[in-house]
BAMAR-526023 format. One record per atom (N, C-alpha, C): residue number from 1; residue in three letters; x negated, y negated, z. Coordinates in pm, 1 decimal. Atoms other than C-alpha are relative to their C-alpha. Example, Ala and Ser with C-alpha at 12.3 -4.5 7.8 and 13.67 -1.06 7.14 Angstrom:
% residues 2
NODE  tilo  domi      east     north        up
NODE     1   Ala     -89.0     119.0       0.0
NODE     1   Ala   -1230.0     450.0     780.0
NODE     1   Ala     -90.0    -120.0       0.0
NODE     2   Ser      82.0     119.0      -6.0
NODE     2   Ser   -1367.0     106.0     714.0
NODE     2   Ser      77.0    -109.0      73.0
***
This chain:
% residues 108
NODE  tilo  domi      east     north        up
NODE     1   Unk    -129.0      23.9      63.0
NODE     1   Unk  -15241.0  -13226.9    4547.9
NODE     1   Unk      96.1     -66.9      99.1
NODE     2   Unk     -88.8      56.1    -101.7
NODE     2   Unk  -15046.7  -13292.8    4869.2
NODE     2   Unk     -44.3    -141.8      35.6
NODE     3   Unk      53.4     131.7     -33.3
NODE     3   Unk  -15274.8  -13586.9    4944.9
NODE     3   Unk      38.9    -103.3    -105.9
NODE     4   Unk     -37.5      91.7     107.7
NODE     4   Unk  -15203.7  -13742.9    4602.1
NODE     4   Unk     147.2     -38.0      10.5
NODE     5   Unk    -143.4      26.2     -13.7
NODE     5   Unk  -14827.9  -13708.6    4653.5
NODE     5   Unk      24.8     -91.8     118.6
NODE     6   Unk     -15.2      82.2    -119.5
NODE     6   Unk  -14854.6  -13856.8    5002.3
NODE     6   Unk     -44.4    -143.6     -26.8
NODE     7   Unk      49.2     133.9      32.7
NODE     7   Unk  -15059.1  -14149.7    4872.9
NODE     7   Unk      97.1     -73.1     -92.5
NODE     8   Unk     -96.4      61.5      91.1
NODE     8   Unk  -14809.8  -14212.2    4591.5
NODE     8   Unk     123.8     -45.5      76.2
NODE     9   Unk    -117.2      36.9     -79.9
NODE     9   Unk  -14520.6  -14210.3    4838.1
NODE     9   Unk     -29.9    -121.5      87.1
NODE    10   Unk      38.1     113.8     -83.3
NODE    10   Unk  -14707.1  -14448.8    5065.8
NODE    10   Unk      -3.0    -128.2     -82.9
NODE    11   Unk       4.8     117.2      87.7
NODE    11   Unk  -14768.4  -14685.4    4774.0
NODE    11   Unk     140.5     -45.0     -39.0
NODE    12   Unk    -137.8      34.1      35.6
NODE    12   Unk  -14402.6  -14669.0    4668.9
NODE    12   Unk      67.0     -71.8     115.9
NODE    13   Unk     -62.4      62.3    -116.1
NODE    13   Unk  -14291.6  -14752.7    5021.8
NODE    13   Unk     -55.2    -141.4      22.3
NODE    14   Unk      59.0     133.3     -14.7
NODE    14   Unk  -14535.5  -15046.3    5037.0
NODE    14   Unk      60.1     -95.0    -102.9
NODE    15   Unk     -58.8      82.3     106.2
NODE    15   Unk  -14404.5  -15175.8    4703.6
NODE    15   Unk     143.9     -35.1      34.2
NODE    16   Unk    -139.8      24.4     -36.4
NODE    16   Unk  -14045.3  -15136.7    4823.7
NODE    16   Unk       9.2    -105.6     109.4
NODE    17   Unk      -2.2      97.3    -109.5
NODE    17   Unk  -14119.4  -15329.8    5142.1
NODE    17   Unk     -35.6    -139.3     -51.9
NODE    18   Unk      41.4     129.9      53.8
NODE    18   Unk  -14300.3  -15607.4    4954.2
NODE    18   Unk     109.3     -59.1     -87.8
NODE    19   Unk    -106.1      49.0      87.4
NODE    19   Unk  -14033.1  -15635.7    4686.0
NODE    19   Unk     127.0     -28.1      78.7
NODE    20   Unk    -118.4      19.9     -83.1
NODE    20   Unk  -13759.8  -15600.0    4945.7
NODE    20   Unk      -4.4    -132.9      72.0
NODE    21   Unk      14.1     128.9     -67.2
NODE    21   Unk  -13895.6  -15899.5    5130.6
NODE    21   Unk      20.3    -115.9     -95.9
NODE    22   Unk     -17.1     106.4      98.2
NODE    22   Unk  -13882.8  -16099.9    4808.3
NODE    22   Unk     145.1     -20.3     -38.7
NODE    23   Unk    -140.2      15.1      38.9
NODE    23   Unk  -13512.2  -16032.5    4744.2
NODE    23   Unk      87.5     -46.8     114.9
NODE    24   Unk     -77.8      46.3    -114.0
NODE    24   Unk  -13404.8  -16142.2    5090.3
NODE    24   Unk      28.7    -148.7     -17.9
NODE    25   Unk     -39.9     140.1      10.7
NODE    25   Unk  -13211.7  -16465.0    5074.6
NODE    25   Unk      69.6     -39.9     128.5
NODE    26   Unk     -70.2      45.1    -120.0
NODE    26   Unk  -13011.3  -16667.3    5323.3
NODE    26   Unk     119.1      89.2      31.5
NODE    27   Unk    -113.1     -90.2     -22.5
NODE    27   Unk  -12730.0  -16414.8    5278.5
NODE    27   Unk     -46.0     142.4      28.2
NODE    28   Unk      51.6    -133.2     -24.4
NODE    28   Unk  -12957.6  -16115.7    5335.4
NODE    28   Unk     -40.2      67.6    -129.7
NODE    29   Unk      45.9     -77.5     113.7
NODE    29   Unk  -13069.0  -15841.6    5101.6
NODE    29   Unk     110.4      18.0    -103.3
NODE    30   Unk     -94.4     -25.5     107.7
NODE    30   Unk  -12903.9  -15789.4    4764.4
NODE    30   Unk     -59.2     106.0     -91.8
NODE    31   Unk      44.1    -106.4      89.5
NODE    31   Unk  -12924.9  -15483.5    4540.2
NODE    31   Unk     112.2      29.1     -97.7
NODE    32   Unk     -98.2     -31.4     105.0
NODE    32   Unk  -12740.7  -15439.9    4209.7
NODE    32   Unk     132.7     -72.8      22.3
NODE    33   Unk    -116.1      86.7     -26.6
NODE    33   Unk  -12500.6  -15725.2    4295.9
NODE    33   Unk      73.4      34.6     129.2
NODE    34   Unk     -60.0     -34.5    -128.9
NODE    34   Unk  -12422.6  -15571.9    4636.8
NODE    34   Unk     -86.0     -57.3     111.6
NODE    35   Unk      72.7      52.5    -115.2
NODE    35   Unk  -12516.2  -15744.0    4960.5
NODE    35   Unk     -32.0     114.0      95.4
NODE    36   Unk      32.6     -99.3    -101.7
NODE    36   Unk  -12663.1  -15560.6    5254.2
NODE    36   Unk     127.2      44.6      72.4
NODE    37   Unk    -126.1     -35.0     -66.3
NODE    37   Unk  -12319.9  -15574.5    5421.1
NODE    37   Unk      84.7      92.8     -87.0
NODE    38   Unk     -74.2     -87.6      91.4
NODE    38   Unk  -12158.5  -15420.3    5110.3
NODE    38   Unk     -55.3     142.0       5.6
NODE    39   Unk      63.7    -132.0      -2.5
NODE    39   Unk  -12410.4  -15136.2    5115.3
NODE    39   Unk      30.4      73.1     130.4
NODE    40   Unk     -28.8     -60.8    -130.2
NODE    40   Unk  -12355.7  -15075.6    5486.5
NODE    40   Unk     145.2      46.3       6.5
NODE    41   Unk    -142.1     -36.3       1.4
NODE    41   Unk  -11977.9  -15069.6    5432.5
NODE    41   Unk      22.5     133.9     -69.2
NODE    42   Unk     -18.3    -123.9      76.9
NODE    42   Unk  -12015.6  -14784.6    5183.0
NODE    42   Unk     -82.2     117.8      52.5
NODE    43   Unk      89.5    -107.5     -42.9
NODE    43   Unk  -12279.9  -14583.4    5369.0
NODE    43   Unk      72.5     123.1      55.4
NODE    44   Unk     -65.5    -122.1     -49.7
NODE    44   Unk  -12037.5  -14351.8    5556.4
NODE    44   Unk      52.2      90.3    -112.5
NODE    45   Unk     -55.0     -78.2     111.1
NODE    45   Unk  -11891.1  -14241.5    5221.4
NODE    45   Unk    -107.8      71.7     -80.5
NODE    46   Unk     107.1     -63.1      77.0
NODE    46   Unk  -12231.2  -14146.3    5079.6
NODE    46   Unk     -97.4      77.7      88.3
NODE    47   Unk      82.5     -75.3     -93.2
NODE    47   Unk  -12378.7  -13983.3    5389.2
NODE    47   Unk      45.5     145.3      -0.2
NODE    48   Unk     -32.6    -142.4       4.3
NODE    48   Unk  -12396.4  -13605.5    5388.8
NODE    48   Unk      51.3      44.5     137.1
NODE    49   Unk     -66.7     -48.9    -120.5
NODE    49   Unk  -12146.6  -13508.3    5657.9
NODE    49   Unk     108.9      96.1     -43.9
NODE    50   Unk    -104.5     -96.7      31.9
NODE    50   Unk  -11892.9  -13230.4    5671.9
NODE    50   Unk     109.6     -13.7     104.0
NODE    51   Unk     -49.3      22.0     136.5
NODE    51   Unk  -11612.5  -13298.2    5601.5
NODE    51   Unk     -42.1    -137.2     -51.6
NODE    52   Unk      37.5     128.9      58.4
NODE    52   Unk  -11695.4  -13579.1    5358.5
NODE    52   Unk      96.9    -110.5      42.1
NODE    53   Unk     -80.6     116.7     -35.9
NODE    53   Unk  -11568.6  -13927.1    5444.0
NODE    53   Unk      35.3     -75.5    -127.8
NODE    54   Unk     -42.7      77.8     116.7
NODE    54   Unk  -11363.6  -14113.2    5183.5
NODE    54   Unk     -46.0    -144.7      14.6
NODE    55   Unk      37.8     141.2      -8.7
NODE    55   Unk  -11471.2  -14466.6    5094.3
NODE    55   Unk     115.1     -83.8      55.5
NODE    56   Unk    -100.9      90.2     -57.1
NODE    56   Unk  -11289.5  -14739.5    5284.8
NODE    56   Unk      45.2     -99.9    -106.8
NODE    57   Unk     -41.3     105.9      93.3
NODE    57   Unk  -11088.1  -15009.1    5106.6
NODE    57   Unk    -105.8    -110.5     -13.0
NODE    58   Unk     105.7     102.0       6.6
NODE    58   Unk  -11367.7  -15254.5    5197.1
NODE    58   Unk    -115.5      45.1     -88.6
NODE    59   Unk     105.2     -55.1      85.1
NODE    59   Unk  -11622.9  -15026.7    5031.3
NODE    59   Unk      41.1     -11.3    -146.6
NODE    60   Unk     -49.0       4.5     138.4
NODE    60   Unk  -11411.0  -15003.2    4715.8
NODE    60   Unk       4.6    -143.3     -52.7
NODE    61   Unk      -0.7     140.9      39.8
NODE    61   Unk  -11367.7  -15381.1    4708.7
NODE    61   Unk    -141.9     -46.1     -32.5
NODE    62   Unk     139.9      37.0      23.7
NODE    62   Unk  -11744.3  -15425.6    4735.9
NODE    62   Unk     -50.9      59.4    -131.0
NODE    63   Unk      48.6     -67.2     120.8
NODE    63   Unk  -11807.5  -15174.7    4456.9
NODE    63   Unk      49.4     -64.3    -128.7
NODE    64   Unk     -53.6      63.7     120.9
NODE    64   Unk  -11595.3  -15375.1    4213.8
NODE    64   Unk     -96.7    -102.2     -58.9
NODE    65   Unk      96.1      98.3      50.9
NODE    65   Unk  -11878.0  -15628.5    4185.9
NODE    65   Unk    -137.6      60.9     -27.0
NODE    66   Unk     129.1     -66.6      16.8
NODE    66   Unk  -12157.6  -15369.8    4158.5
NODE    66   Unk     -41.9       9.0    -146.2
NODE    67   Unk      60.0     -25.1     131.0
NODE    67   Unk  -12388.2  -15339.6    3860.7
NODE    67   Unk     -30.7     149.9      -3.9
NODE    68   Unk      12.8    -145.4      -3.2
NODE    68   Unk  -12341.9  -14966.6    3799.2
NODE    68   Unk    -120.4      50.8     -78.0
NODE    69   Unk     120.1     -41.0      73.6
NODE    69   Unk  -12620.0  -14942.2    3540.1
NODE    69   Unk    -122.6     -13.8      90.5
NODE    70   Unk     108.7      20.8     -95.4
NODE    70   Unk  -12854.3  -15083.6    3802.9
NODE    70   Unk       1.3     109.3     107.1
NODE    71   Unk     -10.5    -103.9    -103.1
NODE    71   Unk  -12724.6  -14842.8    4068.3
NODE    71   Unk     -42.6     136.2     -53.9
NODE    72   Unk      37.4    -128.8      59.8
NODE    72   Unk  -12771.3  -14549.9    3828.8
NODE    72   Unk    -151.1      18.4      -5.7
NODE    73   Unk     145.8     -11.7       6.6
NODE    73   Unk  -13140.7  -14628.9    3808.8
NODE    73   Unk     -58.4      56.6     129.6
NODE    74   Unk      46.2     -53.5    -128.6
NODE    74   Unk  -13166.6  -14516.0    4173.3
NODE    74   Unk      45.9     143.1      25.6
NODE    75   Unk     -62.6    -129.4     -26.7
NODE    75   Unk  -12982.7  -14184.3    4134.4
NODE    75   Unk     -98.3     112.1      30.3
NODE    76   Unk      99.4    -104.1     -25.7
NODE    76   Unk  -13298.7  -13972.1    4132.6
NODE    76   Unk    -111.2     -47.6      92.4
NODE    77   Unk     100.4      57.2     -88.3
NODE    77   Unk  -13488.4  -14189.7    4376.0
NODE    77   Unk     -16.9      84.7     125.6
NODE    78   Unk      27.9     -73.1    -123.4
NODE    78   Unk  -13656.4  -14015.4    4664.6
NODE    78   Unk      35.0     -84.8     121.5
NODE    79   Unk     -34.1      88.4    -111.4
NODE    79   Unk  -13562.1  -14318.0    4874.7
NODE    79   Unk     139.0      28.9      54.1
NODE    80   Unk    -138.2     -19.2     -45.2
NODE    80   Unk  -13191.5  -14234.0    4886.8
NODE    80   Unk      10.0     102.6     112.3
NODE    81   Unk      -8.7     -96.8    -110.2
NODE    81   Unk  -13225.3  -13912.8    5090.0
NODE    81   Unk     -71.9     -47.5     126.2
NODE    82   Unk      71.4      47.8    -118.7
NODE    82   Unk  -13475.4  -14086.5    5318.8
NODE    82   Unk      84.8     -97.8      81.2
NODE    83   Unk     -93.8      88.0     -69.8
NODE    83   Unk  -13197.2  -14334.2    5406.0
NODE    83   Unk     128.1      72.9      38.2
NODE    84   Unk    -117.9     -78.8     -35.2
NODE    84   Unk  -12948.6  -14049.9    5460.8
NODE    84   Unk     109.6      -5.3    -104.2
NODE    85   Unk     -99.4      12.5     106.5
NODE    85   Unk  -12772.4  -14111.0    5128.7
NODE    85   Unk      -5.1     122.7     -89.6
NODE    86   Unk     -12.9    -114.3      89.5
NODE    86   Unk  -12649.5  -13815.0    4926.3
NODE    86   Unk      32.5     -53.8    -139.8
NODE    87   Unk     -24.0      54.0     134.4
NODE    87   Unk  -12686.8  -13913.0    4556.9
NODE    87   Unk     125.4      56.3     -66.5
NODE    88   Unk    -120.0     -59.6      60.0
NODE    88   Unk  -12410.3  -13670.8    4453.2
NODE    88   Unk     126.4     -70.4      49.3
NODE    89   Unk    -117.1      70.9     -55.0
NODE    89   Unk  -12162.1  -13842.2    4685.6
NODE    89   Unk       4.3    -144.4     -48.6
NODE    90   Unk       4.4     137.2      50.4
NODE    90   Unk  -12278.2  -14184.3    4571.6
NODE    90   Unk      54.4      -6.8    -142.9
NODE    91   Unk     -47.7      -2.8     138.5
NODE    91   Unk  -12208.1  -14087.2    4209.2
NODE    91   Unk     151.4      15.3      -8.4
NODE    92   Unk    -145.1     -21.7      -1.2
NODE    92   Unk  -11849.0  -14000.6    4307.8
NODE    92   Unk      78.9    -125.5      39.5
NODE    93   Unk     -71.4     117.2     -51.8
NODE    93   Unk  -11765.4  -14343.5    4453.3
NODE    93   Unk      87.4     -72.5    -102.6
NODE    94   Unk     -89.2      70.4      94.1
NODE    94   Unk  -11636.5  -14514.5    4135.5
NODE    94   Unk     130.9      75.7     -24.8
NODE    95   Unk    -122.4     -78.6      20.5
NODE    95   Unk  -11390.7  -14228.7    4074.4
NODE    95   Unk      88.7      -3.1     123.7
NODE    96   Unk     -79.0       0.0    -123.3
NODE    96   Unk  -11283.9  -14214.8    4438.8
NODE    96   Unk      65.9    -135.0      25.2
NODE    97   Unk     -55.8     134.7     -17.0
NODE    97   Unk  -11227.8  -14591.3    4436.9
NODE    97   Unk      85.4     -41.7    -119.4
NODE    98   Unk     -77.4      28.9     122.1
NODE    98   Unk  -11054.9  -14574.0    4097.2
NODE    98   Unk     -50.2    -127.1     -69.2
NODE    99   Unk      63.2     113.2      67.5
NODE    99   Unk  -11300.7  -14823.6    3950.8
NODE    99   Unk     -49.2      48.7    -136.2
NODE   100   Unk      46.3     -41.6     132.7
NODE   100   Unk  -11340.1  -14787.6    3575.1
NODE   100   Unk    -140.6     -54.6     -27.4
NODE   101   Unk     134.8      43.7      37.3
NODE   101   Unk  -11699.3  -14800.8    3456.8
NODE   101   Unk     -29.6      48.2    -140.9
NODE   102   Unk      43.9     -42.9     132.4
NODE   102   Unk  -11855.3  -14782.4    3114.5
NODE   102   Unk    -134.7      69.6       9.4
NODE   103   Unk     129.4     -63.1     -21.8
NODE   103   Unk  -12177.5  -14651.8    3264.9
NODE   103   Unk      19.6     148.0      28.0
NODE   104   Unk      -2.9    -144.4     -23.9
NODE   104   Unk  -12220.9  -14277.4    3239.3
NODE   104   Unk    -123.8      34.5      81.7
NODE   105   Unk     110.3     -25.6     -92.0
NODE   105   Unk  -12432.8  -14189.0    3537.9
NODE   105   Unk      19.2     138.6      57.9
NODE   106   Unk     -11.8    -136.4     -49.7
NODE   106   Unk  -12478.7  -13820.6    3598.5
NODE   106   Unk    -130.4      41.7      64.6
NODE   107   Unk     117.7     -51.2     -69.8
NODE   107   Unk  -12717.6  -13637.4    3826.1
NODE   107   Unk     -76.4      89.9     -94.9
NODE   108   Unk      84.5     -83.3      87.2
NODE   108   Unk  -13007.0  -13489.6    3627.3
NODE   108   Unk    -111.8      58.4      79.7
***
């Protein structure tokens, strides 16, 4: 059982690396309309630290162009914690940045 899970995770990581290399452009990686720089700008606000860090104005500006439906598809991804991202804190960013969204993305 553990071996099957390990193999599945290894395959997922290989797929992510292969697909990740395909989305790299001259401006770098892009995910859900956010550039790699945009994602890095918001990382402190979604990292599990105590006390929590509020999103910066630059992070909030970047989030205004995000595809929230796309981002919601990653909410239960095992990749987020492996990158140090707390999905619960990530789900709070639109409210903290006062960005209205029509996407209802809740942790399940």
